[in-house]
DSSP file (Angstrom, degrees, kcal/mol; ACC not computed):
  #  RESIDUE AA STRUCTURE BP1 BP2  ACC     N-H-->O    O-->H-N    N-H-->O    O-->H-N    TCO  KAPPA ALPHA  PHI   PSI    X-CA   Y-CA   Z-CA
    1    1 A M              0   0    0      0, 0.0     2,-0.4     0, 0.0     0, 0.0   0.000 360.0 360.0 360.0 138.8  120.8  119.6   74.4
    2    2 A L        -     0   0    0      2,-0.0     2,-0.1     4,-0.0     0, 0.0  -0.714 360.0-129.8 -92.0 143.8  117.9  120.1   76.9
    3    3 A N    >>  -     0   0    0     -2,-0.4     4,-2.1     1,-0.1     3,-0.6  -0.362  37.6 -93.3 -73.7 163.0  115.4  123.0   76.5
    4    4 A R  H 3> S+     0   0    0      1,-0.2     4,-2.4     2,-0.2     5,-0.2   0.799 125.5  54.0 -54.9 -33.1  114.6  125.4   79.4
    5    5 A F  H 3> S+     0   0    0      2,-0.2     4,-2.5     1,-0.2    -1,-0.2   0.895 110.8  46.5 -72.6 -40.4  111.6  123.3   80.6
    6    6 A Q  H <> S+     0   0    0     -3,-0.6     4,-3.0     2,-0.2     5,-0.3   0.935 112.5  49.9 -65.7 -50.9  113.8  120.2   80.8
    7    7 A R  H  X S+     0   0    0     -4,-2.1     4,-3.3     2,-0.2    -2,-0.2   0.943 112.3  47.2 -43.4 -56.1  116.6  122.1   82.5
    8    8 A Y  H  X S+     0   0    0     -4,-2.4     4,-2.8     1,-0.2    -2,-0.2   0.934 113.8  49.3 -64.4 -43.4  114.1  123.5   85.1
    9    9 A G  H  X S+     0   0    0     -4,-2.5     4,-2.4     2,-0.2    -1,-0.2   0.915 113.5  45.6 -62.8 -40.6  112.6  119.9   85.5
   10   10 A Q  H  X S+     0   0    0     -4,-3.0     4,-2.7     1,-0.2    -1,-0.2   0.943 113.4  48.9 -66.9 -45.3  116.0  118.3   86.0
   11   11 A A  H  X S+     0   0    0     -4,-3.3     4,-2.2    -5,-0.3    -2,-0.2   0.874 109.9  52.3 -66.1 -35.1  117.1  121.0   88.4
   12   12 A S  H  X S+     0   0    0     -4,-2.8     4,-2.5     2,-0.2    -1,-0.2   0.906 107.2  52.5 -65.6 -41.6  113.9  120.6   90.4
   13   13 A E  H  X S+     0   0    0     -4,-2.4     4,-2.8     2,-0.2    -2,-0.2   0.913 108.8  50.3 -51.9 -43.9  114.4  116.9   90.7
   14   14 A E  H  X S+     0   0    0     -4,-2.7     4,-2.3     1,-0.2    -2,-0.2   0.944 109.8  49.6 -61.7 -45.6  117.9  117.6   92.0
   15   15 A R  H  X S+     0   0    0     -4,-2.2     4,-2.4     1,-0.2    -1,-0.2   0.876 111.4  51.3 -53.6 -41.8  116.4  120.0   94.6
   16   16 A A  H  X S+     0   0    0     -4,-2.5     4,-2.8     2,-0.2     5,-0.2   0.918 109.6  49.8 -65.7 -45.4  113.8  117.2   95.6
   17   17 A A  H  X S+     0   0    0     -4,-2.8     4,-2.1     1,-0.2    -2,-0.2   0.935 110.7  47.1 -61.2 -43.1  116.5  114.7   96.1
   18   18 A R  H  X S+     0   0    0     -4,-2.3     4,-1.9     2,-0.2    -1,-0.2   0.914 110.2  54.6 -62.0 -43.3  118.5  116.9   98.2
   19   19 A Y  H  X S+     0   0    0     -4,-2.4     4,-1.2     1,-0.2    -2,-0.2   0.948 111.2  45.9 -50.3 -52.7  115.3  117.8  100.2
   20   20 A L  H  <>S+     0   0    0     -4,-2.8     5,-2.4     1,-0.2    -1,-0.2   0.838 109.6  52.2 -69.4 -29.5  114.6  114.1  100.9
   21   21 A K  H ><5S+     0   0    0     -4,-2.1     3,-1.5    -5,-0.2    -1,-0.2   0.901 106.7  54.3 -71.0 -40.4  118.2  113.3  101.9
   22   22 A K  H 3<5S+     0   0    0     -4,-1.9    -1,-0.2     1,-0.3    -2,-0.2   0.779 108.6  51.3 -65.2 -27.8  118.1  116.2  104.4
   23   23 A R  T 3<5S-     0   0    0     -4,-1.2    -1,-0.3    -3,-0.2    -2,-0.2   0.384 129.1 -96.8 -94.1   5.1  114.9  114.5  105.9
   24   24 A G  T < 5S+     0   0    0     -3,-1.5    22,-0.3     1,-0.3    -3,-0.2   0.558  75.1 142.5  89.3  14.6  116.6  111.1  106.2
   25   25 A Y      < -     0   0    0     -5,-2.4     2,-0.5    -6,-0.1    -1,-0.3  -0.549  44.6-139.4 -67.5 143.9  115.5  109.4  102.9
   26   26 A T  E     -A   44   0A   0     18,-2.3    18,-2.2    -2,-0.2     2,-0.7  -0.968  18.9-130.9-101.8 123.7  118.1  107.2  101.3
   27   27 A I  E     +A   43   0A   0     -2,-0.5    16,-0.3    16,-0.2     3,-0.1  -0.672  29.2 175.7 -80.4 116.7  118.0  107.7   97.5
   28   28 A V  E     -     0   0A   0     14,-2.3     2,-0.3    -2,-0.7    15,-0.2   0.829  64.1 -11.6 -79.9 -43.7  117.9  104.3   95.8
   29   29 A C  E     -A   42   0A   0     13,-1.9    13,-2.7     3,-0.0     2,-0.4  -0.975  56.7-148.0-165.3 141.1  117.4  105.2   92.1
   30   30 A R  E    S+A   41   0A   0     -2,-0.3    11,-0.3    11,-0.2    10,-0.2  -0.944  78.7   6.8-121.8 149.0  116.6  108.3   90.2
   31   31 A N  E    S-     0   0A   0      9,-3.7     2,-0.4    -2,-0.4     9,-0.2   0.919  77.2-168.4  49.0  50.3  114.7  108.4   86.8
   32   32 A Y  E     -A   39   0A   0      7,-1.6     7,-2.6    -3,-0.2     2,-0.4  -0.546   4.8-157.4 -70.7 127.8  113.8  104.7   86.9
   33   33 A R  E     +A   38   0A   0     -2,-0.4     5,-0.2     5,-0.2    -1,-0.0  -0.898  19.0 169.2-115.6 138.9  112.5  103.8   83.5
   34   34 A A  E >   -A   37   0A   0      3,-3.2     3,-1.4    -2,-0.4    46,-0.1  -0.833  52.1 -98.0-134.6 165.7  110.2  100.9   82.7
   35   35 A P  T 3  S+     0   0    0      0, 0.0     3,-0.1     0, 0.0    45,-0.1   0.866 123.8  50.3 -59.0 -28.6  108.3  100.2   79.4
   36   36 A C  T 3  S-     0   0    0      1,-0.1     2,-0.3    43,-0.1    44,-0.2   0.508 125.8 -69.1 -87.7  -7.5  105.1  101.7   80.9
   37   37 A G  E <   -A   34   0A   0     -3,-1.4    -3,-3.2    42,-0.1     2,-0.3  -0.997  54.0 -67.9 155.2-162.3  106.7  104.8   82.1
   38   38 A E  E     -A   33   0A   0     -2,-0.3     2,-0.4    -5,-0.2    -5,-0.2  -0.968  18.0-153.2-137.1 144.8  109.2  106.6   84.7
   39   39 A I  E     -A   32   0A   0     -7,-2.6    -7,-1.6    -2,-0.3    14,-0.1  -0.993  15.2-145.5-117.1 136.1  109.4  107.2   88.3
   40   40 A D  E    S+     0   0A   0     -2,-0.4    -9,-3.7    12,-0.4     2,-0.4   0.960  77.6   4.3 -69.0 -53.5  111.5  110.3   89.3
   41   41 A I  E     -AB  30  52A   0     11,-2.2    11,-3.5   -11,-0.3     2,-0.4  -0.994  55.0-165.6-143.4 141.7  113.0  109.1   92.5
   42   42 A I  E     +AB  29  51A   0    -13,-2.7   -14,-2.3    -2,-0.4   -13,-1.9  -0.997  30.6 159.1-123.7 124.4  112.9  105.8   94.4
   43   43 A A  E     -AB  27  50A   0      7,-2.7     7,-3.7    -2,-0.4     2,-0.4  -0.845  35.9-122.0-139.3 175.4  114.0  106.1   98.0
   44   44 A K  E     +AB  26  49A   0    -18,-2.2   -18,-2.3    -2,-0.3     2,-0.4  -0.969  22.5 176.5-121.9 143.0  113.9  104.4  101.4
   45   45 A E  E >  S- B   0  48A   0      3,-2.0     3,-2.4    -2,-0.4   -20,-0.1  -0.949  74.7 -20.5-143.5 114.9  112.6  106.0  104.6
   46   46 A D  T 3  S-     0   0    0     -2,-0.4     3,-0.1   -22,-0.3   -21,-0.1   0.896 127.5 -48.7  55.9  45.0  112.4  104.0  107.8
   47   47 A G  T 3  S+     0   0    0      1,-0.2     2,-0.4    46,-0.0    47,-0.3   0.456 114.0 119.1  75.8   1.5  112.4  100.5  106.0
   48   48 A T  E <   -B   45   0A   0     -3,-2.4    -3,-2.0    45,-0.1     2,-0.5  -0.836  64.4-131.3-102.6 138.1  109.7  101.7  103.6
   49   49 A L  E     -Bc  44  95A   0     45,-3.4    47,-2.2    -2,-0.4     2,-0.5  -0.753  28.2-162.2 -79.0 127.9  110.3  101.8   99.9
   50   50 A V  E     -Bc  43  96A   0     -7,-3.7    -7,-2.7    -2,-0.5     2,-0.7  -0.923  12.9-158.8-120.3 129.8  109.1  105.2   98.7
   51   51 A F  E     -Bc  42  97A   0     45,-2.8    47,-2.2    -2,-0.5     2,-0.5  -0.912  19.9-160.8-100.8 121.0  108.3  106.1   95.0
   52   52 A V  E     -Bc  41  98A   0    -11,-3.5   -11,-2.2    -2,-0.7     2,-0.5  -0.913  14.1-161.7-116.8 131.4  108.4  109.8   94.6
   53   53 A E  E     - c   0  99A   0     45,-1.9    47,-2.7    -2,-0.5     2,-0.5  -0.914  13.2-154.6-104.7 122.3  106.9  111.8   91.8
   54   54 A V  E     - c   0 100A   0     -2,-0.5     2,-0.5    45,-0.2    47,-0.2  -0.885   9.5-170.5-105.1 126.0  108.4  115.4   91.6
   55   55 A K  E     - c   0 101A   0     45,-2.8    47,-3.3    -2,-0.5     2,-0.4  -0.981   8.2-175.3-116.6 126.6  106.1  118.0   90.0
   56   56 A A  E     + c   0 102A   0     -2,-0.5     2,-0.4    45,-0.2    47,-0.2  -0.973  13.2 161.8-131.5 130.8  107.7  121.2   89.2
   57   57 A R  E     - c   0 103A   0     45,-2.3    47,-1.0    -2,-0.4     8,-0.1  -0.997  23.9-166.3-142.7 143.3  106.3  124.6   87.8
   58   58 A N  S    S+     0   0    0     -2,-0.4     2,-0.3    45,-0.2    45,-0.1   0.043  81.4  37.8-111.4  22.1  107.7  128.0   87.9
   59   59 A T        -     0   0    0     45,-0.0     3,-0.4     1,-0.0     5,-0.3  -0.948  69.3-133.0-165.1 156.9  104.3  129.6   86.9
   60   60 A D  S >  S+     0   0    0     -2,-0.3     3,-2.6     1,-0.2    43,-0.0   0.294  70.4 117.6 -91.4   6.0  100.7  129.1   87.6
   61   61 A T  T 3  S+     0   0    0      1,-0.3    -1,-0.2     2,-0.2    -4,-0.0   0.855  85.5  31.9 -46.8 -49.7   99.8  129.3   83.9
   62   62 A Y  T 3  S-     0   0    0     -3,-0.4    -1,-0.3     1,-0.0    -2,-0.1   0.038 132.8 -82.4-105.3  29.7   98.4  125.6   83.9
   63   63 A G  S <  S-     0   0    0     -3,-2.6     4,-0.4     3,-0.1    -2,-0.2   0.522  72.8 -88.8  92.4   5.6   97.2  125.6   87.4
   64   64 A G    >   -     0   0    0     -5,-0.3     3,-0.6     1,-0.2     4,-0.2   0.017  55.4 -62.2  74.4 175.4  100.4  124.9   89.2
   65   65 A A  G >  S+     0   0    0      1,-0.2     3,-2.0     2,-0.2     4,-0.4   0.841 121.9  67.8 -67.1 -31.9  102.0  121.6   90.1
   66   66 A K  G >  S+     0   0    0      1,-0.3     3,-0.9     2,-0.2    -1,-0.2   0.851  98.4  50.7 -56.9 -38.7   99.2  120.4   92.5
   67   67 A V  G <  S+     0   0    0     -3,-0.6    -1,-0.3    -4,-0.4    -2,-0.2   0.480  93.0  77.4 -84.8  -0.5   96.7  120.0   89.7
   68   68 A S  G <  S+     0   0    0     -3,-2.0     2,-1.2    -4,-0.2    -1,-0.2   0.634  73.4  83.2 -84.3 -14.0   99.1  117.8   87.6
   69   69 A I    <   +     0   0    0     -3,-0.9    -1,-0.1    -4,-0.4     2,-0.1  -0.740  62.3 159.8 -94.5  93.0   98.6  114.6   89.6
   70   70 A N     >  -     0   0    0     -2,-1.2     4,-1.8     1,-0.0     5,-0.1  -0.222  57.0 -90.6 -95.2-173.1   95.4  113.1   88.2
   71   71 A R  H  > S+     0   0    0      2,-0.2     4,-2.4     1,-0.2     5,-0.2   0.898 126.5  52.2 -72.7 -37.2   94.0  109.6   88.3
   72   72 A A  H  > S+     0   0    0      2,-0.2     4,-2.4     1,-0.2    -1,-0.2   0.888 108.0  50.0 -63.9 -40.7   95.8  108.6   85.1
   73   73 A K  H  > S+     0   0    0      2,-0.2     4,-2.5     1,-0.2    -1,-0.2   0.894 110.8  51.8 -61.4 -47.0   99.2  109.9   86.3
   74   74 A M  H  X S+     0   0    0     -4,-1.8     4,-2.5     2,-0.2    43,-0.4   0.897 109.0  49.7 -61.8 -41.7   98.6  107.8   89.5
   75   75 A Q  H  X S+     0   0    0     -4,-2.4     4,-2.6     2,-0.2    -2,-0.2   0.958 111.0  49.3 -55.9 -52.0   97.9  104.7   87.5
   76   76 A K  H  X S+     0   0    0     -4,-2.4     4,-1.9     1,-0.2    -2,-0.2   0.906 111.8  48.2 -62.0 -41.9  101.0  105.1   85.4
   77   77 A I  H  X S+     0   0    0     -4,-2.5     4,-2.6     1,-0.2    -1,-0.2   0.920 111.5  50.5 -66.2 -43.2  103.1  105.6   88.5
   78   78 A T  H  X S+     0   0    0     -4,-2.5     4,-2.1     2,-0.2    -2,-0.2   0.913 108.2  52.0 -58.9 -43.1  101.6  102.6   90.1
   79   79 A R  H  X S+     0   0    0     -4,-2.6     4,-1.7     2,-0.2    -1,-0.2   0.860 110.7  47.6 -59.2 -37.0  102.3  100.5   87.0
   80   80 A V  H  X S+     0   0    0     -4,-1.9     4,-1.9     2,-0.2    -2,-0.2   0.900 111.5  52.4 -69.8 -37.6  106.0  101.6   87.0
   81   81 A A  H  X S+     0   0    0     -4,-2.6     4,-2.1     1,-0.2    -2,-0.2   0.857 108.6  48.7 -66.2 -38.7  106.2  100.8   90.7
   82   82 A Q  H  X S+     0   0    0     -4,-2.1     4,-2.6     2,-0.2     5,-0.3   0.900 110.5  52.4 -67.8 -38.5  104.9   97.4   90.3
   83   83 A H  H  X S+     0   0    0     -4,-1.7     4,-2.9     1,-0.2    -2,-0.2   0.921 110.7  45.8 -57.0 -46.8  107.3   96.8   87.5
   84   84 A Y  H  X S+     0   0    0     -4,-1.9     4,-2.3     2,-0.2     6,-0.3   0.895 111.9  52.9 -70.5 -41.4  110.3   97.9   89.6
   85   85 A L  H  <>S+     0   0    0     -4,-2.1     5,-2.7     2,-0.2     6,-0.8   0.926 113.8  42.6 -56.3 -45.8  109.1   95.7   92.6
   86   86 A K  H ><5S+     0   0    0     -4,-2.6     3,-1.3     3,-0.2    -2,-0.2   0.955 113.8  50.8 -70.0 -46.8  108.8   92.7   90.4
   87   87 A E  H 3<5S+     0   0    0     -4,-2.9    -2,-0.2    -5,-0.3    -1,-0.2   0.819 116.4  38.9 -61.3 -33.6  112.1   93.3   88.6
   88   88 A T  T 3<5S-     0   0    0     -4,-2.3    -1,-0.3    -5,-0.1    -2,-0.2   0.261 113.5-114.0-102.9  11.9  114.2   93.8   91.8
   89   89 A G  T < 5S+     0   0    0     -3,-1.3    -3,-0.2    -4,-0.2     3,-0.2   0.816  82.1 121.3  66.1  31.0  112.3   91.0   93.7
   90   90 A Q    > < +     0   0    0     -5,-2.7     3,-3.6    -6,-0.3    -4,-0.2   0.088  18.8 130.2-107.3  15.4  110.8   93.3   96.2
   91   91 A I  T 3  S+     0   0    0     -6,-0.8    -1,-0.1     1,-0.3    -5,-0.1   0.777  76.4  46.2 -49.1 -31.6  107.1   92.6   95.6
   92   92 A N  T 3  S+     0   0    0     -3,-0.2    -1,-0.3    -7,-0.2     2,-0.1   0.352  86.5 118.3 -93.3   7.2  106.4   92.1   99.3
   93   93 A E  S <  S-     0   0    0     -3,-3.6     2,-0.3     1,-0.1   -45,-0.1  -0.462  75.5-105.6 -72.8 147.0  108.3   95.2  100.5
   94   94 A K        +     0   0    0    -47,-0.3   -45,-3.4    -2,-0.1     2,-0.4  -0.501  54.1 170.9 -66.0 133.3  106.3   97.9  102.3
   95   95 A A  E     +c   49   0A   0     -2,-0.3     2,-0.3   -47,-0.2   -45,-0.2  -0.990  17.1 177.5-148.0 151.4  106.0  100.7   99.9
   96   96 A R  E     -c   50   0A   0    -47,-2.2   -45,-2.8    -2,-0.4     2,-0.6  -0.971  28.3-110.5-148.9 170.1  104.2  104.1   99.4
   97   97 A F  E     -cD  51 114A   0     17,-0.6    16,-1.7    -2,-0.3    17,-1.0  -0.915  28.8-178.6-106.8 118.5  103.8  107.0   97.1
   98   98 A D  E     -c   52   0A   0    -47,-2.2   -45,-1.9    -2,-0.6     2,-0.4  -0.762   9.6-156.4-108.3 152.9  105.0  110.4   98.0
   99   99 A V  E     -cD  53 110A   0     11,-2.0    11,-3.5    -2,-0.3     2,-0.5  -0.996   2.6-163.3-128.3 136.2  104.7  113.6   95.8
  100  100 A I  E     -cD  54 109A   0    -47,-2.7   -45,-2.8    -2,-0.4     2,-0.6  -0.969   5.7-155.7-124.5 128.5  106.9  116.6   96.0
  101  101 A F  E     -cD  55 108A   0      7,-2.6     7,-2.1    -2,-0.5     2,-0.6  -0.818   4.8-168.4 -97.7 124.4  105.8  119.9   94.5
  102  102 A V  E     +cD  56 107A   0    -47,-3.3   -45,-2.3    -2,-0.6     2,-0.5  -0.910  13.8 167.7-113.8 106.0  108.4  122.2   93.5
  103  103 A E  E >   -cD  57 106A   0      3,-1.9     3,-2.3    -2,-0.6     2,-0.5  -0.930  64.5 -55.7-126.2 109.0  107.0  125.8   92.6
  104  104 A K  T 3  S-     0   0    0    -47,-1.0   -45,-0.0    -2,-0.5   -46,-0.0  -0.531 124.1 -16.0  61.4-109.6  109.4  128.7   92.3
  105  105 A E  T 3  S+     0   0    0     -2,-0.5     2,-0.3    -3,-0.1    -1,-0.3   0.390 117.9  96.1-102.5  -2.2  111.3  128.6   95.6
  106  106 A A  E <   -D  103   0A   0     -3,-2.3    -3,-1.9     2,-0.0     2,-0.4  -0.673  49.4-167.1 -94.8 146.1  108.9  126.4   97.5
  107  107 A I  E     -D  102   0A   0     -2,-0.3     2,-0.4    -5,-0.2    -5,-0.2  -0.993   3.8-176.1-128.2 129.4  109.0  122.7   98.2
  108  108 A D  E     -D  101   0A   0     -7,-2.1    -7,-2.6    -2,-0.4     2,-0.5  -0.975   7.9-161.3-122.3 133.9  106.1  120.7   99.6
  109  109 A L  E     -D  100   0A   0     -2,-0.4     2,-0.6    -9,-0.2    -9,-0.2  -0.942   2.1-168.1-115.5 131.2  106.4  117.0  100.3
  110  110 A Y  E >   -D   99   0A   0    -11,-3.5   -11,-2.0    -2,-0.5     3,-0.8  -0.924  13.2-153.9-118.3 105.9  103.2  115.0  100.7
  111  111 A K  E 3  S+     0   0A   0     -2,-0.6   -13,-0.2     1,-0.2   -59,-0.0  -0.581  78.9  10.0 -82.6 146.0  104.1  111.6  102.1
  112  112 A N  E 3  S+     0   0A   0     -2,-0.2   -14,-0.2     1,-0.1    -1,-0.2   0.913  80.7 169.4  54.9  45.1  101.6  108.7  101.2
  113  113 A A  E <   -     0   0A   0    -16,-1.7     2,-0.3    -3,-0.8   -15,-0.2   0.812  58.7  -4.5 -60.8 -30.1  100.0  111.1   98.7
  114  114 A F  E     -D   97   0A   0    -17,-1.0   -17,-0.6   -40,-0.0     2,-0.2  -0.998  69.6-110.0-159.9 162.6   98.0  108.4   97.2
  115  115 A E        -     0   0    0     -2,-0.3   -37,-0.1     1,-0.1   -19,-0.1  -0.602  51.7 -81.4 -94.5 155.4   97.3  104.8   97.2
  116  116 A A        -     0   0    0     -2,-0.2     2,-0.5   -38,-0.1    -1,-0.1  -0.268  48.4-153.1 -53.5 136.7   98.2  102.3   94.4
  117  117 A I        -     0   0    0    -43,-0.4   -38,-0.1   -42,-0.1   -39,-0.1  -0.954   4.1-139.1-117.2 126.4   95.5  102.6   91.6
  118  118 A S        -     0   0    0     -2,-0.5   -43,-0.1     1,-0.1   -40,-0.0  -0.570  34.8 -95.9 -76.8 146.3   94.7   99.6   89.3
  119  119 A P              0   0    0      0, 0.0    -1,-0.1     0, 0.0   -47,-0.0  -0.281 360.0 360.0 -56.4 145.2   94.1  100.4   85.7
  120  120 A G              0   0    0     -3,-0.1    -2,-0.0     0, 0.0    -3,-0.0   0.461 360.0 360.0 117.3 360.0   90.4  100.7   84.7
């Protein structure tokens, strides 16, 4: 059974997927899990593979969703994306990282939000 935070996160990811579809993205995979972490949504847009992190907040208590993407989070997403690309034989595919912030009723999409970050 999910707690209220997990339910809110799940609902926010669903809203984000619908938002992306309306903007022409094709959803390839949701909640891709690798030993090193998870990516919320993997999609395609205009021939580019897009790794999408969904950050949801319904309160500004901890600074809102925008402050939750730090260098460590970017490194983790990069590692999971590399795992996915290797596992699916798409290592040479054009790819980018987008972030969707879901805060209360607003949704903001940041295309190419960050570059791949190597650990260290």
